[in-house]
DOBAFI-252504 format. One record per residue (C-alpha): residue number from 0; x, y, z; chain. Coordinates in steps of 0.001 Angstrom, whole numbers, plus 500000, padded with zeros to 6 digits. Each point is the difference from the previous one (the first is absolute). Example, Ala and Ser with C-alpha at 12.3 -4.5 7.8 and 13.67 -1.06 7.14 Angstrom:
residues 2
R, num, xx, yy, zz, cadena
R, 0, 512300, 495500, 507800, A
R, 1, 501370, 503440, 499340, A
//
This chain:
residues 138
R, num, xx, yy, zz, cadena
R, 0, 847500, 472191, 023621, A
R, 1, 500872, 498691, 503430, A
R, 2, 501501, 502471, 502551, A
R, 3, 503814, 499411, 500495, A
R, 4, 499479, 500054, 503848, A
R, 5, 497810, 497002, 499810, A
R, 6, 500924, 496441, 499894, A
R, 7, 499639, 498060, 496754, A
R, 8, 497106, 497656, 499990, A
R, 9, 498530, 497648, 497340, A
R, 10, 496707, 498343, 500347, A
R, 11, 499832, 496319, 498795, A
R, 12, 496738, 499807, 497986, A
R, 13, 497160, 497806, 501331, A
R, 14, 501600, 499627, 503364, A
R, 15, 500330, 501778, 503333, A
R, 16, 503681, 500164, 499705, A
R, 17, 502448, 502918, 499147, A
R, 18, 503766, 500103, 499509, A
R, 19, 501473, 502871, 501909, A
R, 20, 503432, 501326, 499786, A
R, 21, 501945, 501105, 503253, A
R, 22, 503674, 500878, 500084, A
R, 23, 500953, 497796, 496912, A
R, 24, 497893, 496944, 501105, A
R, 25, 496718, 498768, 498838, A
R, 26, 497308, 499119, 502486, A
R, 27, 496761, 498112, 499439, A
R, 28, 497164, 501846, 501670, A
R, 29, 496177, 500245, 500031, A
R, 30, 498452, 502401, 497491, A
R, 31, 498574, 503019, 501648, A
R, 32, 496442, 499312, 499119, A
R, 33, 500192, 496551, 501625, A
R, 34, 501920, 500930, 503074, A
R, 35, 496776, 500278, 502100, A
R, 36, 498552, 496697, 499040, A
R, 37, 503348, 498249, 500688, A
R, 38, 500447, 501816, 503350, A
R, 39, 496484, 498907, 501142, A
R, 40, 500748, 496506, 498777, A
R, 41, 503217, 499827, 501966, A
R, 42, 498714, 502014, 503032, A
R, 43, 502909, 502415, 499709, A
R, 44, 499764, 502861, 502519, A
R, 45, 501092, 503374, 498628, A
R, 46, 503272, 501325, 501258, A
R, 47, 500101, 502603, 502711, A
R, 48, 500412, 503500, 498490, A
R, 49, 503503, 501568, 500343, A
R, 50, 500263, 502766, 502596, A
R, 51, 501287, 503467, 498990, A
R, 52, 503185, 499097, 502077, A
R, 53, 500465, 496958, 497906, A
R, 54, 499552, 501958, 496652, A
R, 55, 502610, 502358, 501329, A
R, 56, 502469, 497379, 500840, A
R, 57, 499355, 498250, 496491, A
R, 58, 500662, 503375, 498206, A
R, 59, 503247, 500434, 501825, A
R, 60, 501103, 496423, 499347, A
R, 61, 498807, 500130, 496351, A
R, 62, 501878, 503154, 499155, A
R, 63, 503054, 499859, 502131, A
R, 64, 500747, 496158, 499947, A
R, 65, 502012, 498508, 501343, A
R, 66, 499133, 501679, 503229, A
R, 67, 500547, 499275, 503864, A
R, 68, 497469, 500281, 502677, A
R, 69, 502167, 502909, 501446, A
R, 70, 499585, 501867, 496696, A
R, 71, 496316, 499438, 499942, A
R, 72, 499547, 501337, 503518, A
R, 73, 502346, 502950, 499240, A
R, 74, 497740, 500890, 497014, A
R, 75, 496708, 499484, 501750, A
R, 76, 501099, 501519, 503274, A
R, 77, 498199, 497201, 502017, A
R, 78, 500745, 496467, 501069, A
R, 79, 498990, 497490, 497168, A
R, 80, 500933, 496495, 501256, A
R, 81, 496421, 498885, 500274, A
R, 82, 499088, 501217, 496443, A
R, 83, 503094, 498427, 498559, A
R, 84, 499307, 496674, 501560, A
R, 85, 496360, 500151, 498717, A
R, 86, 501342, 500676, 496541, A
R, 87, 502553, 497216, 500282, A
R, 88, 497126, 497526, 501124, A
R, 89, 497913, 501065, 496913, A
R, 90, 502933, 499388, 497642, A
R, 91, 499935, 503587, 498628, A
R, 92, 503574, 500589, 501180, A
R, 93, 502825, 497682, 500580, A
R, 94, 503465, 500109, 501720, A
R, 95, 502825, 500298, 497508, A
R, 96, 503695, 498968, 500438, A
R, 97, 501382, 501864, 503080, A
R, 98, 502475, 503025, 499356, A
R, 99, 503668, 499338, 500769, A
R, 100, 500803, 497764, 502967, A
R, 101, 497869, 497547, 501793, A
R, 102, 497657, 501593, 502517, A
R, 103, 499665, 503141, 497820, A
R, 104, 496683, 501643, 499310, A
R, 105, 497491, 497888, 497906, A
R, 106, 498869, 501765, 496974, A
R, 107, 496507, 499651, 498701, A
R, 108, 498650, 499897, 496367, A
R, 109, 496727, 499414, 498267, A
R, 110, 498803, 496630, 498730, A
R, 111, 498079, 498593, 497156, A
R, 112, 496943, 500043, 502252, A
R, 113, 500433, 503907, 500433, A
R, 114, 500018, 500364, 496132, A
R, 115, 496779, 497661, 499986, A
R, 116, 498288, 501970, 502644, A
R, 117, 500420, 503295, 498233, A
R, 118, 499619, 498656, 496322, A
R, 119, 503560, 500603, 498877, A
R, 120, 501931, 498096, 497736, A
R, 121, 503355, 501411, 501335, A
R, 122, 501236, 502835, 502292, A
R, 123, 500903, 501825, 496872, A
R, 124, 496168, 500711, 499844, A
R, 125, 499832, 501850, 503260, A
R, 126, 498817, 503617, 499417, A
R, 127, 502861, 502637, 500276, A
R, 128, 500512, 501610, 503374, A
R, 129, 499122, 503713, 500209, A
R, 130, 502970, 502260, 500818, A
R, 131, 500540, 500549, 503755, A
R, 132, 499167, 503741, 499779, A
R, 133, 496677, 499363, 497973, A
R, 134, 498332, 498331, 503061, A
R, 135, 501371, 502812, 502422, A
R, 136, 498350, 502579, 497956, A
R, 137, 496460, 498398, 500426, A
//
């Protein structure tokens, strides 16, 4: 039985193709065992790994969305503009509709690329957060 936190995947027999479900959409992808061959043929460079700061910001956005840059910086306690810009450029987060009036803060949310990157079919598959006092006890 497939783990509920993993995306749903169906390998198409006798091909290097798979159908993958992400956030109520289907995507045609390369089957896992064919990925290396396809990447070599297309000369695809592996993406740069995400920094720990990027993982922190992604966790905040995923669990608190919609969330503003100011919210992220208040939670992290450090300036996060460069990390947010990097995640926007990678397409892992996106700007959502502004709160209230024009010129108000720009909220951020996760994208389908975020779900793909972490192998999730929806945000409902994120693991539950530990209670705040549980992490303070460690």
